[in-house]
N, C-alpha and C positions, 0 to 999 in steps of 0.2 A: 715677497710674493707679488706678482703683477695683478693688475685689476681684473682682466678677463678671467683668470683662474679663480679669483675670489668670487666673482659674479656667478661663475658656473657652479661653484660649490653651494652658493646661496640658493640658486634656483633648484638644485638637486635636493637640498635640505627642505626647501619649501614644498616641493611636490610630494616628497616623502611624508611630510607632516599632514598635508591635505589628504593623501590616500589613506593614511592611518586613521585620520578622523572619520573618513567615510566608512572604512571597514569596521570601526567600533560600533556603528549603528546598522550594520548589515546592508550596506548599499549594494545594488546590483549593477552588473555590466559596467565596471569602472574602466574608462579609457583615457589615456593621456596623449596629447598632441603637441608637438614642437611647432609653435607659430612665430618663431623669431624672424623668419623670412617673409611672413605674411603681414605682420603688424608691428609697428614701432611702439605700441602701447603696452603690450604684454608678450611674454615668451612661451607661456604654456596655457593650453585650454584643456580642462578636465571635465568630462561628462560622466554623470552617474544617474542611476534611476532609483526612485523610491516608490513603493506601491500605494501610498496614501498621503494625504495632506499632513497627517501627523508625522509620518516617517520623514518626509522631505524637510519639514521644519526641524525635526530632531537632527537630521544630517547636516543642515546648515549650521546649527548651533554647535555640533561636534567639530566641524571644520574650523569654525571661528576659535573655539577653545584650543584646538590642537595647534593652530597657527600661532596663537599668542604664547602658548607654552614653549614653542620652538624658538621664541625670541623675536618674532616679526611683529609688525604693527597690526592693530586690530582691523580685521577686514570689514568692508562695507557690504551690507546684505540688502538685496532688492527682491520684491515679489513674495516676501514671507507672509503677507496677509492672506493670500488664497492658497499658497502651497503647491500650486500646480507646476510652476516653473520658478525656481529660486536661483538667483545669481549671487555668488559670493565673490566679491572683488578683493583679491589678496595682493594687488599691486602687480607683481611680475607674473602672476597666474590668475586666471579667471575660472571659477568653478560653476558649471551649470548642473543643477540638481533638478531633474524633471521626472514627472510621472510617465510611464511607458507610452501612453497614447500621444502625449505632446512630443515626446522624444522621437517617436516614429514619424509624426507629421512634419516637424521642423527639420529633422535630419541634419543636425549640426555636424555629424561626422563627414558628410559630403562637403561641407563648407570649410572645416578646419583640419580634416583628416589627411592632409598631404604627407605629413611626417609623424607617424605614430611613435610614441616613446615606449620602449619595453621596460616594464617594471615588475619586480617580484611582489605579488600581492601577498599580504599577510606579514605581520611584524616578525622580525627575526627573534628567535628564542635564545636565551643565554645558554651557553654550553653547560652540560651536566658535569659536575666534578667526578673524578675517578672513584672516590669513595662511595658516592651516590650510585654510580653505575654498577659497582661491585655488589652493593646491597640490593639493588633492583634485580640483578641476575640471580642472586641467592634466593630472593623471595619468589622469583618466577620458577626456579627449579623445584621449590617446595610445592608451589601451587599447581604446576603443570600436571603431575601424575594424578592428583585428585580430580582436576578438571577432565582429564582423559577418561578416568574411571566413570565419572558422571556422564560424560558424553557417550561412552560406549553403552552404559546402562540405558540411557535415553534412547539410543539407536535401536537397542535390542527390544525395548518396550514398544517402540513404534513399529518395528518389523513384525512383532507378534500380533499387535493389534490390527495392522494393515498389511497382511502378507502380499507379496508381489505375485504376478501371474506365474513366474517361473517357480516360486516356492509352492504355490498351489498345485501346479502340474507335477512337481517332484513328489509331493505328498500323495497325490492321486495314484502315481505309478507304484509307490511303495505299499499302499493299502491293498489287502487281499481282495480279489474279485468276488463279489457276492452273486450266488445263483439267483436267478429271478424265479420267484415262486408265483405260479399262475393258479389262482383260486377259481375252482369251478362254481358256477352259479348254483345255488341250492334249488332242489326240485320243489315245484309248487305243490302244495297239498290241496287235493280236491275234497271239499267238505262232503260228508255222507249225509244224505237227507233221509230221515226216517219218518214215514207217514203212519201215524197211529189212527186206528178206527175209533170213532167217537161213540159207536153203537155198542152197548153192553151185550154179552151172550144171552142173558135171560130175556132181554127184549127181542132178540132174534128168534128165539123159540116160540114166544107168544105170537109173533107175527106169522110164523109158519103155520100154526094151528088155526088161526083165523082165516087164512087164505082159502077160498072155496075150491073144492076138488073139481077138476075138469072131467066132464062126462065124455065117454067115448062117442065118436060120431057114428050115426046109424046109416047103414048102407041102404040105398033104394033098390027095390026088386026090379 
């Protein structure tokens, strides 16, 4: 096997290890650029974001461990003290781990982004054996009817608790129309006033006897 092919496989393996290390600590906006034609010092520039000092430091440590586990030399790390912009020098690849504000300000994508490298993010999962697939299908077949019943019951309960406008309109059409009953206002009662005389009958008679009789007027001749 010739040297260029071996070198190409090595760089592919290295960039895969770096990306896996970044993904293990939930790095954001991972991009890989081929810089072979731009610099003789390294062949790949990888840029990723971390939301805090703590995360950027954890990302740098994860990349270092992933690269060493892949069989490469231990990377050199710079900027780990403040965590705002950490550079992990992996030899053939350089990793820039930056907080979003610094990444936007320095815009390394404009400097190194002439040839972006397409990579599938996320580690490949091993294929599931056929026996495991059959068991999973059998379990899903048993669970699915129960889940459907629960789902239908839940939907019914929600529909009863919160009926739609169409359901309310339909129920109103089916309900018998009620005649409007107009109540007449009740007639006001006028209270009857009874005035009682405070003078007793016996007193009235005595007053009549005491009153002087009027003399007839005399005519003049």
